[in-house]
Every structure is written in structure tokens, then in C-alpha cells.
TIVEXGU-131609 format. One line per 5 residues: number of its first residue (from 1); their letters; for each residue x, y, z of C-alpha. Coordinates in pm, whole numbers, plus 50000, padded with zeros to 5 digits. Each point is the difference from the previous one (the first is absolute). Example, Ala and Ser with C-alpha at 12.3 -4.5 7.8 and 13.67 -1.06 7.14 Angstrom:
1 = as = 51230,49550,50780  50137,50344,49934 $
END
This chain:
1 = mrypa = 77004,72161,47566  50221,50213,49776  49812,50325,49940  50038,50206,49679  50277,50259,50001 $
6 = vagsf = 49930,50185,49674  49623,49980,49952  49878,50348,49921  50333,50106,49852  50132,49740,49753 $
11 = ypgte = 49646,49882,49928  49646,50096,50112  49930,49941,50367  49636,49892,49976  49857,49675,49865 $
16 = eglre = 49777,50175,49748  50270,50234,49877  50257,49722,49972  49769,49769,49805  49915,50282,49762 $
21 = eiqrl = 50366,50084,49947  50104,49641,49930  49708,49948,49764  50106,50317,49818  50357,49868,49971 $
26 = fgagp = 49887,49662,49870  49716,50136,49791  49802,49689,50091  49853,49801,50285  50171,49686,50133 $
31 = eemvp = 49748,49770,49836  50122,50125,49662  50367,49931,50075  50021,49682,50208  49887,49656,49879 $
36 = rserl = 49833,49912,50332  49962,49632,49915  50375,49962,49949  50263,49968,50269  50353,50089,49904 $
41 = gvplg = 50201,49677,49989  50352,50127,49934  50214,50285,50137  50011,50345,49843  50248,50281,50061 $
46 = lilph = 49927,50372,49997  50174,50333,50040  49759,50275,50106  50047,50364,50110  49905,50131,50344 $
51 = agyiy = 49959,50376,49978  49679,50192,50061  49722,49871,49777  49975,50334,49821  50352,49943,49864 $
56 = sgava = 50055,49625,49970  49655,49847,50043  49931,49966,49629  50328,49813,49947  49933,49771,50297 $
61 = aqgfr = 49651,49929,49866  50150,49876,49673  50206,49744,50189  49717,49883,50223  49760,49972,49709 $
66 = aaary = 50242,49795,49789  50076,49756,50282  49634,49965,50102  49915,49856,49658  50175,49676,50100 $
71 = gvpev = 49767,49930,50291  49965,50060,50372  50332,49955,50184  50034,49771,50300  50220,50254,50178 $
76 = vvilg = 50194,50317,49911  50355,50064,50121  50075,50373,50002  50367,50094,50020  49998,50368,50083 $
81 = tnhtg = 50279,50253,50026  50143,50061,50345  49985,50381,50022  50033,50011,50380  50321,49805,50066 $
86 = yggei = 49843,49794,50278  50052,49626,49998  50261,49815,49797  50090,49915,49643  49655,49850,49944 $
91 = tvpdp = 49734,50061,50263  49658,49849,50073  49745,50117,50260  49792,49821,50259  49724,49778,49854 $
96 = epwlt = 49719,50250,50054  49735,50118,49751  50038,50334,49824  49722,50255,49981  49911,50234,49712 $
101 = plgev = 49683,50204,49939  49872,49694,49810  50032,49774,50305  50241,49742,50138  50259,49812,49795 $
106 = pvaee = 50106,49667,50153  50365,49897,50021  50087,49649,49876  50157,49889,50327  50145,49667,49886 $
111 = llrei = 50179,50149,49701  50112,50296,50212  50166,49762,50246  50166,49809,49715  50133,50321,49846 $
116 = eglpg = 50124,50114,50341  50222,49691,50000  50175,50095,49675  50353,50147,49992  50029,50367,50094 $
121 = vvrdr = 49650,50035,50148  49919,50156,50338  49672,50096,50165  49952,50361,50108  49657,50160,50022 $
126 = raftr = 50152,50349,50006  50101,49975,49635  49632,50005,49899  49839,50255,50232  50050,50296,49765 $
131 = ehsve = 50111,49817,49686  49778,50065,49697  50149,49772,49734  49803,49691,50101  49688,50179,50118 $
136 = vqlpf = 49917,50179,49674  49974,49669,49812  49733,49855,50228  49692,50198,49888  50057,49881,49642 $
141 = lqylf = 50005,49639,50121  49689,50053,50212  49813,50160,49711  50085,49710,49768  49983,49698,50227 $
146 = gkvpf = 49852,50088,50338  50191,49842,50290  50293,49841,49820  50272,49912,50257  50340,50158,49963 $
151 = vpavv = 50352,50002,50144  50161,50340,50058  50376,50053,49996  50233,50293,49946  50341,49974,49839 $
156 = ltqdr = 50305,50207,50088  50278,49790,49853  50154,50058,49657  50251,49717,50046  49997,49752,49715 $
161 = etiee = 50075,49694,50213  49725,50081,50250  49753,50062,49718  50090,49670,49831  49978,49796,50319 $
166 = fsagl = 49667,50146,50106  49843,49976,49655  50109,49636,49962  49831,49916,50329  49690,50198,49911 $
171 = aklvk = 49974,49827,49663  50002,49660,50172  49720,50109,50233  49767,50119,49724  50085,49766,49712 $
176 = grgvw = 49686,49850,49851  49774,50231,50202  49779,50289,49893  50211,50265,50168  50076,50354,49887 $
181 = ivass = 50348,50128,50090  49985,50380,49987  50290,50244,50015  49863,50336,50113  50240,50262,49870 $
186 = dfthy = 50019,50332,49826  50275,50067,49748  50220,50309,49953  49941,50278,50254  50025,50376,49948 $
191 = ephqv = 50177,50015,49665  49880,50185,49689  49740,49806,49804  50229,49913,49711  50286,49893,50227 $
196 = atekd = 49770,49787,50215  49847,49836,49695  50340,49910,49852  50135,49863,50328  49689,49796,50067 $
201 = kaalk = 50001,49866,49644  50350,49863,50062  49893,49833,50326  49681,49859,49848  50195,49843,49713 $
206 = eilel = 50191,49784,50248  49686,49926,50201  49812,49882,49692  50290,49768,49918  49986,49859,50356 $
211 = dldgf = 50365,50100,50042  50058,50067,50368  50370,50072,49960  49931,50233,49709  49730,50182,50195 $
216 = lrvve = 50221,50055,50305  50291,50108,49779  49795,50252,49800  49848,50147,50316  50348,50054,50144 $
221 = ehris = 50166,50125,49681  49724,50249,49920  49927,50086,50364  49632,49925,49954  49805,50102,50308 $
226 = icgig = 49756,49708,50002  49875,49962,50357  49917,49629,49984  50316,49863,49842  50007,49696,50226 $
231 = aigiv = 49629,49925,49962  50025,50019,49622  50311,49783,50009  49816,49734,50199  49710,49991,49756 $
236 = vaaar = 50236,49979,49702  50199,49716,50157  49688,49817,50120  49839,50034,49656  50306,49843,49843 $
241 = alglg = 49999,49715,50255  49628,49938,49944  50022,50001,49622  49802,50322,49960  50192,50080,49686 $
246 = haell = 49747,50233,49839  50052,50349,50142  49783,50282,49867  50019,50373,50062  49634,50093,50035 $
251 = dyrts = 50039,50371,50063  50260,50263,50082  49937,50366,50087  50148,50275,50210  49839,50234,50249 $
256 = gevsg = 50067,50282,49755  49743,49856,49763  49737,50056,50270  50117,50322,50164  50148,50171,49694 $
261 = ytaev = 50316,50072,50205  50278,49821,49816  50312,50147,50165  49991,49743,50281  49794,49687,49951 $
266 = vgyaa = 49959,49649,50136  49973,49702,49766  49734,49728,50030  49992,49663,49824  49771,49697,49996 $
271 = vlfrg = 50160,49671,49895  49845,49653,49985  50200,49675,50013  49825,49680,49896  50075,49659,49858 $
276 = ta = 50039,49958,49627  49772,49695,49976 $
END
């Protein structure tokens, strides 16, 4: 069992408090957002933030709500940011369930093993013990869908070739399946609000055009302190490979819009990638 690392700090630590907080962020119950009779039949891509819910929860909720409209996913692949440095370029954990205050979340063991066989992937449980970027997404999934299985991974690499090779393999694994591919990442860190907004706007332009090279170039040229560069790159490349040509910016805000402190902010974006048909 992987036990929660940031319950009680990034989000409420009790079941009642967490359900109340997520319902407040969505402004609705799951029955109002998810067509329960429909199973998702095609892949979707998402970029979602992973800060404390007080700062980024409303942005994350926009992404979850938009994707949930298309039906209940078969499995969710969450590509988090590797903040710890443990593991390798792309790291997966042992196939054990994860626990949150809302209960257990099962890992999709077969898909986990298949992803572990892709280029650049290693297994290292240590990379997940204190890592929050995957964990904070799970209560939203539980609130919407109950026990939907998922595959956790964290991404350290920013290398274009590694991103392309992994995303091509991932796209083959999920093609034609109702799978969400989620990049869990915040955007610019600790810049003034206006600077962060302008930098993130430049990065998001390339993301929305599904231009991996352009995204990596803009991040480097403008020194944009996005923490999940590799995870975002994988989702962009996988979306292109899967024909998810409609990319929509659902929401963008900074922490300064919540706290009122705009001298040093963090940027948060929710992006949905879907097919054009």
C-alpha cells in the first residue's frame, strides 16, 4: 500500500473534509458531471496542476470536469513531476494500491507492466514515497468515478528523443481505449504575476498547437520554470500520435489571484486534448 504523503496539507486529511472541498471546487456532485451510462471509448489527454487545493484546485477541477463529460475512463495514466530525483528518466512504482482519505485506488497492473517495458522507464518505489504530483490528482478521480484504476509514473527527463520514444510506445498501448493520459505539472514558479503570465502564455501557445519542439524551445529560450516539462512533452507528443488534434485551454490562473501576493507566483493551467471527430 502506498500511503498518502500530503493529506492534511495539500488537501484535507479527513474523508468528510475532502469530499466537501472537492464538491466546493466542482460546484456539483459527480452524478451531475459524469454520464454514468457511458464508458469512454477513445483516449483523452490532460494537463492539470498539482499544488495545494487552495491554490490550484479550482483549475484542476475545470480539467477533470471537462474530461468527465466524455464518459467513465477505463484507466487513467498520471505522469507526475519527479521532484525527488529518485529513479530514472521515467519512473514507475510497485503495483500496489494507493490510499487517500477517500479510500483505496487500484493500480492497473497489466498496463503498468506494459509501460514499464517502454524506453527510458525504470521501477523505483522511492520516487513516490513523498512525491505529491500524482497523489493530489487521485481524490478528484475518486470523487468522480469511485475506484477507477490508474497507472502512476513520474518524469524527470526533458530530452526530446526520450520523450518521443516513450510517447510513441504509450500511444500504441492506449490507442482505441478509453484512457486518460494526464500530465501533472505546474507552470512558472516564483516570478511576478505579469512575468509568469507572459511566459506561460508563450509555452501554452506551443502546447495548444501540439508542437513539442516549439514547446521545448520556448521553455529553454524564456527560461520557464515549469516543473513537469517532460510530462507535458509526453502528453503533447502522445496527443499528436493519437490524433487528439483539438487542444483547449480550459483555465489558467496564478497563485497570486488567490493569495493576493503577486510578487512571486506559481502558474496553473488545465488543458484538454481530444479528437476532432
